[in-house]
C-alpha angles and dihedrals in degrees: 000000000000123000104261098203144330089275096055136063131235091281094049096256106149116224093205140000137198111242128219092271091055096256123131119241125199122220106246111245095237090051092053090050093050090049092056091051093047092051096050124197132277111257089226134021095244131135121256111262088252144107120181119187136166117241111268091021117133111229122182116218127213092232142355110294145176125239119212108197127213090253091056095257119134135212129189112220130188120196103338139038114246116253093227098061112148116250114260149064112311135160123250116199122183112226093228093054142038100229118120118219124197109235114202117194111191131183086227095227131066121248110272120173110226094222094048109141113134147138128221146167122259105220133190092209095200087060098052104087126177126189088269095052120110100224096307142041116280143186091275087057089049090051091054091044089050094048091045096048097047100035099041109021104033099239119159102191135038119197112203130187115255110292095197119134132263122207118286093247139100128278093050117223107246100197116089085200093060100064128170087217132010089200100060133049135241116263089212086078095062118115099221096199092057093059115106109259095028095108089056090052096044095123092053091043097046093078094052091043093052089049092048092048092050088061086068087078093073116068092210109079118234102206093180092056090049090048097051091048097047094044087054090050094045094051091048089051091045092054088060098041110128094195131260130221088218089056089050090050093049090055094048090050094048091044125169098353093059090045089050094048090049092052089050088054092050091052092046090050091050097052097027093229148076120283097270090071095048122100110283092248086071098047093101124050091216096053121119088240093058090046092054093041092057093048093049090050100039095137094054092048088050090053090058092048088053089052091057092047090055092051090049092050094049092044090053090055092048088055095052098088102038137015105264117217106217121206123227119208117223094233149350143255109277090220093047140098102273091045087054096047096046098028094139094060096055124089115237120217095035142083135193125246142120134276122247116287139169095284103032097041093179097048126235135270109194094184093229120136118239122236110231109244100221093044092050089053092048088063089050090247095291096151090050093048092050092047098050094043092050093048092049091055109119089001133129091188144012128218106200107206116224090002090186083079088081085064106031140346128210109235119200123191110244116270092009133120109265087239085074092061132106137203121248122201123231126201093264097177093061096040088051092049090054092045091053092049094051092045088052094050092047092042087225128138124233129228119193119211092220097172131127123024106010146159114229091218087062090055091051091051086053092050094048087054090052092248108153116236123231114233124184130195089224093059104037122086092208143057118284086242084077096049113120118264093231094067149085109241120206136155098230144344135228092274095053137064120284116233092261091045090052098039096047094041090234091124094054088046092053092048088053093048090048091050094238095145093234125206094248096174090051092053092049090051092052090051092046092049091047091051091051094047092049096042094227131129126256089256099053114140111262094239089054091049091049092049094047091046093058092041086057092047091054086069094068121113088216114127093231129035119189123201119192123233088224091060089044087062097036092245112178099197115081115223093243133023108195115228092018115126114234093242088063104035130027098235111190090351108089120105125213107271092240135043125261089252090059095043088060090060096039111125093209095052090047089046092054090050093048091051091052091048095049086052089067096258 
């Protein structure tokens, strides 16, 4: 693997890094030694079976070769690759050998519509509940939000939290950023009544629906109750499913990856746990025991494939009225389906997180296992390709959470303080090339969440690749009118205070009560800066501050402007409080305080939409 920079070794381990406050931090010696052990060594010093080029790039070959294109066509080449190669994933075979090399031809830049200039809601779908919801927002609610936003409010985008699946076990994982798989979606988001055959089983489903809708009375979401009710309903509907040629085509298109994922779900359901707690015979997906298990439980495997088809169909309908911006988590549950499928590529003994910064003074450990860079490249980036392609399905855009992960990730030894962590570099040129190719194929723009500890040269590389930056009022020291054009502009994110939480001081009080050692001076500076930009007194009413903030945001030249539904309803609690234990803060589990029907008539929500429209969005 190539040396990434003067500060990293041949495996990409950075010897030091500059933190958010501008100070250089050395990698601890014991952490460095543990990193080398966790990464392992290639058995032989051979190049990865991979060649990534930009369309039009001249690339010399070491010998004459044959190219087998995706469509089956072939081309003999001598010393240099032709400049006019079609975009895509092809095969290169040298004529003096029998080794196949994956040839990836990328446009080099992501898809970006020239006339892109839109606003849209940022929604935590689970929190958006209508009268029909079973305890949490679902794809039927998303379809309604899409139609209302586009038809009545003039929105041109809708950013939704990650919809990726958790494992089908209780307790259900609340965080959308801790998925079992980044390739498949969460059955909790299904609208049961919209499934074919539900009308004929209405009498049987009414009891379940009533129990589900009764959950809406409690603002705190009970995912376990939702899961049990929807599983009962789905198994009832599956027992009457007559078959459908569209379902068969979906399974054929998804192929072995879907069959393997469904097998994981059946095993997880049987043992009510992730794969590390299964009998050892089932630890590897390619084991004879797993093959026999899948054959013996074929009907249940087929059930989980059917669930994914239902999710795909409902998501397509939700995306019909407005371009949805999907959200890609940075990693996966170490006990989940993707970690099981690709277990040889993940590093043991480490998790991914972030070093301390001015707003998270203790650092963050996300509990996600890191992929080993050289091993990812050895398999020609297949997990990355499948993940990006799956997340772009039915999407007009993609927000890449912690996009700096394409360049480097902060690895933390398990059960250690984040300050003991170190950065590991990744082959960003090739990852960006694949991201650009998948973006071009999906005709979907890419937004990179480039917040936190960053290097400005990385931001420049993202800009050169036509990846939109992510700019927040909370983090910028100047007016939104000076934000870059190639960006998504917003006030806050799910991990930061809402406007109401900041303005009233309730968010800071909550951090104190939770013992999170908040950066009080930083919070007061943000509040003072906001007051000065808006021209309001410190005693201004919250709703006035919210209206003025979004009117100010509408002046940005940025291509996309996002407004949170939490701000639209003056919600004080943020969706996620990093570092807070679930028994003390309802991370990812707090519904909006009013129903979707009431949201559609809410003056503040409509006022924000009007302000953004008047700003030319």
